[in-house]
N, C-alpha and C positions, 0 to 999 in steps of 0.2 A: 668078440673082438670084429669077425668078418659081419656078422649080424649087423652089427651098427654101420659099419663102412657099405654095405650093400644098400641098408637106409640113406648113407649120404649119398651114394649113387641115382637112388630112386629118387631123391630130392633134385638131384642136378639135374636130371633128364628132365623134369618140370618144366625147366626154360632154357636149356640147350637142345638143340635136335641131334639126331643119332649122325647126321651128316655135318656134323658141325666140320667144318677145315682150319678154322683158324687156330691160335696159339693158346695152349692152358700149362697156367703154370701152377706146381703143386710145391708149397713151399713145407719141409719139414716132413719128405717123404719115407722117412726111415728104412724100411727093408726093402717096400716096394709094394705091400701088398692095395692100397688105395691106388697106386701109380697103375697096376695090373690090370685092375676094374676100369679106368679111366681109359686105357688102351681099348679093352675088350668092349668096352660099349660107345667107345669114339674112335673108329678104326682112321680115320683120314684125318684128327688133329694131329697139329705138330704137339707131344708134350714136352715140358721142362720140367725136371723134377730136380728140387734140392734138398739136402741134408747138410748137416752141422758136422755129422759122424761119419769119418770115410770109414770105419769099418759097417755102418750099415750099406752105404753108399754100393760097397763091394757086394753085397748080397742080395741088395736091389738090382744092380746088373746084372746079374745070374739069374734071378727071376721075373725080368723083366724086359723083351727085346724091344728096339725101335724107340726108346726113350733118349733123349737128350738128359743124361744125370752132370747135376754138377756140383762141387764141394761149397758151403758157406754159410754163415749163419744169418737168420732174421733181421738183425740191425746192419748187415751191411753188405750184405751179397747182392748184387745191381738185378734186377726185376727185368727177365725180358720183354717185348711188346706184346702187348695180348689183352684179350677182351674180356675172357677167365680167369680169376686167382683163388685157388684151395690156400686153406693156412688153414689145417684138420688137426687139433689137436696139439697145436705148439705156441699159442700166445701166451698160456698160464705158466710154460717153461720160463718165459722171461722174468725177470726182477719189475715188481712193481713199479718202478723208475724207469724201468724200460721201452714196458708195453707201448705206450703213446709212439716213443720213434719207433718200435716195430710196423705197428699199422701206419705209420707215415711212410714206410718205404715199401708195405705193400701196395700202397695208393699211388706211389710217386710217378709212375708212366700212366696215372687214369683208367686204368682196367674199367669196362663196363659192367663187370658182377664180381664182386667181392665173394667167396663163401668162406664162412668161418664156423668153425665149432671148439666148444668150451666148455669146460665143467665151469657152471654158472652156481654153482651152491658151496656155501661156506669159505669163511673169510678168507683163505690161502689163494681162492680163484678168482677168476673173473666175475665180474656180476653183471648181468643181465643189463641192467640201468647203465651202467658204465661202460659196457661194449656200446650200446644203441647212440649215447652220449657223443661219446669219441667221434664212432664213423659218423654224425650228423657234422661236428665239427671239420672234419675231412671233405664235406661234401659228398654223401653218400645216405642213401635214403634205404631204410630197411624196408625189402618185397616182402619176405618169409620168414617164419623162424618156425622149428617143429623140436619137439623134445626126440634125443634117439636114445636116449635108457628110460623105457618105458616106467619099468618097477618103479623108480623114483619119484614119478607124477603126484602119485598121493601122498609121500612125505615131503615134495618140493611144496604143496600146495596146503600141507599140515603147516610148514614149518613159516609161512607167510603168514597165514591166519591164527598160530597158537602160538607168539614168540615167546610169550610166559612159560607154558609148558614146556616146549621146544627150544631149550637153552642154545644148546648149541649145533648149529648146522655143517660141521665140519665131520661128523662120521658120515656122511653119504655126499657123494657128487652127482649132479644130476646134469648131463650132458646135451645140448643144443646146438642145433645148427645155423645158422643166418645165412639168407639172400641179401647183399645190400648190392644195391644200383648207385650207378655216379646219377648225381643231380642233372637234370638238365642245363643247359647255359640260354 
């Protein structure tokens, strides 16, 4: 998991300078593993980290200092005003009928960059096409997308090329990270 989080940070560093001083909002911070990497790589940023679990937040507060932690869920928490929002590994925890509302809440204050990672393969997960289509409807364009779980690339390719042979894609989950940017008006 830590390797995947470091690849996520490397992805973010491609578009956010190390001396960034604005607000970064992490939704679904859990115990603060990614939050700690954000603090390490962006020491001047004001980082706000939210999670639904009080128990996870208690651990996160012990693990990472100088962070504004808040308890709440993706559907109801008020987003802070900032340019960079992270929703790593949390969209697929919502019920399918709640996912659009979750994305709408992430974009409510029109952040410039929205970074989302999700399991994109298998019937119970968010699909690549669905995520890109929904973000387009919300006024965002896809700037970059990378696979985080490298060992699943071949299986992912085969599952699309040979759907008759590989009838079930739920046996594995391929995690991808996306950078969406607000469309210019």
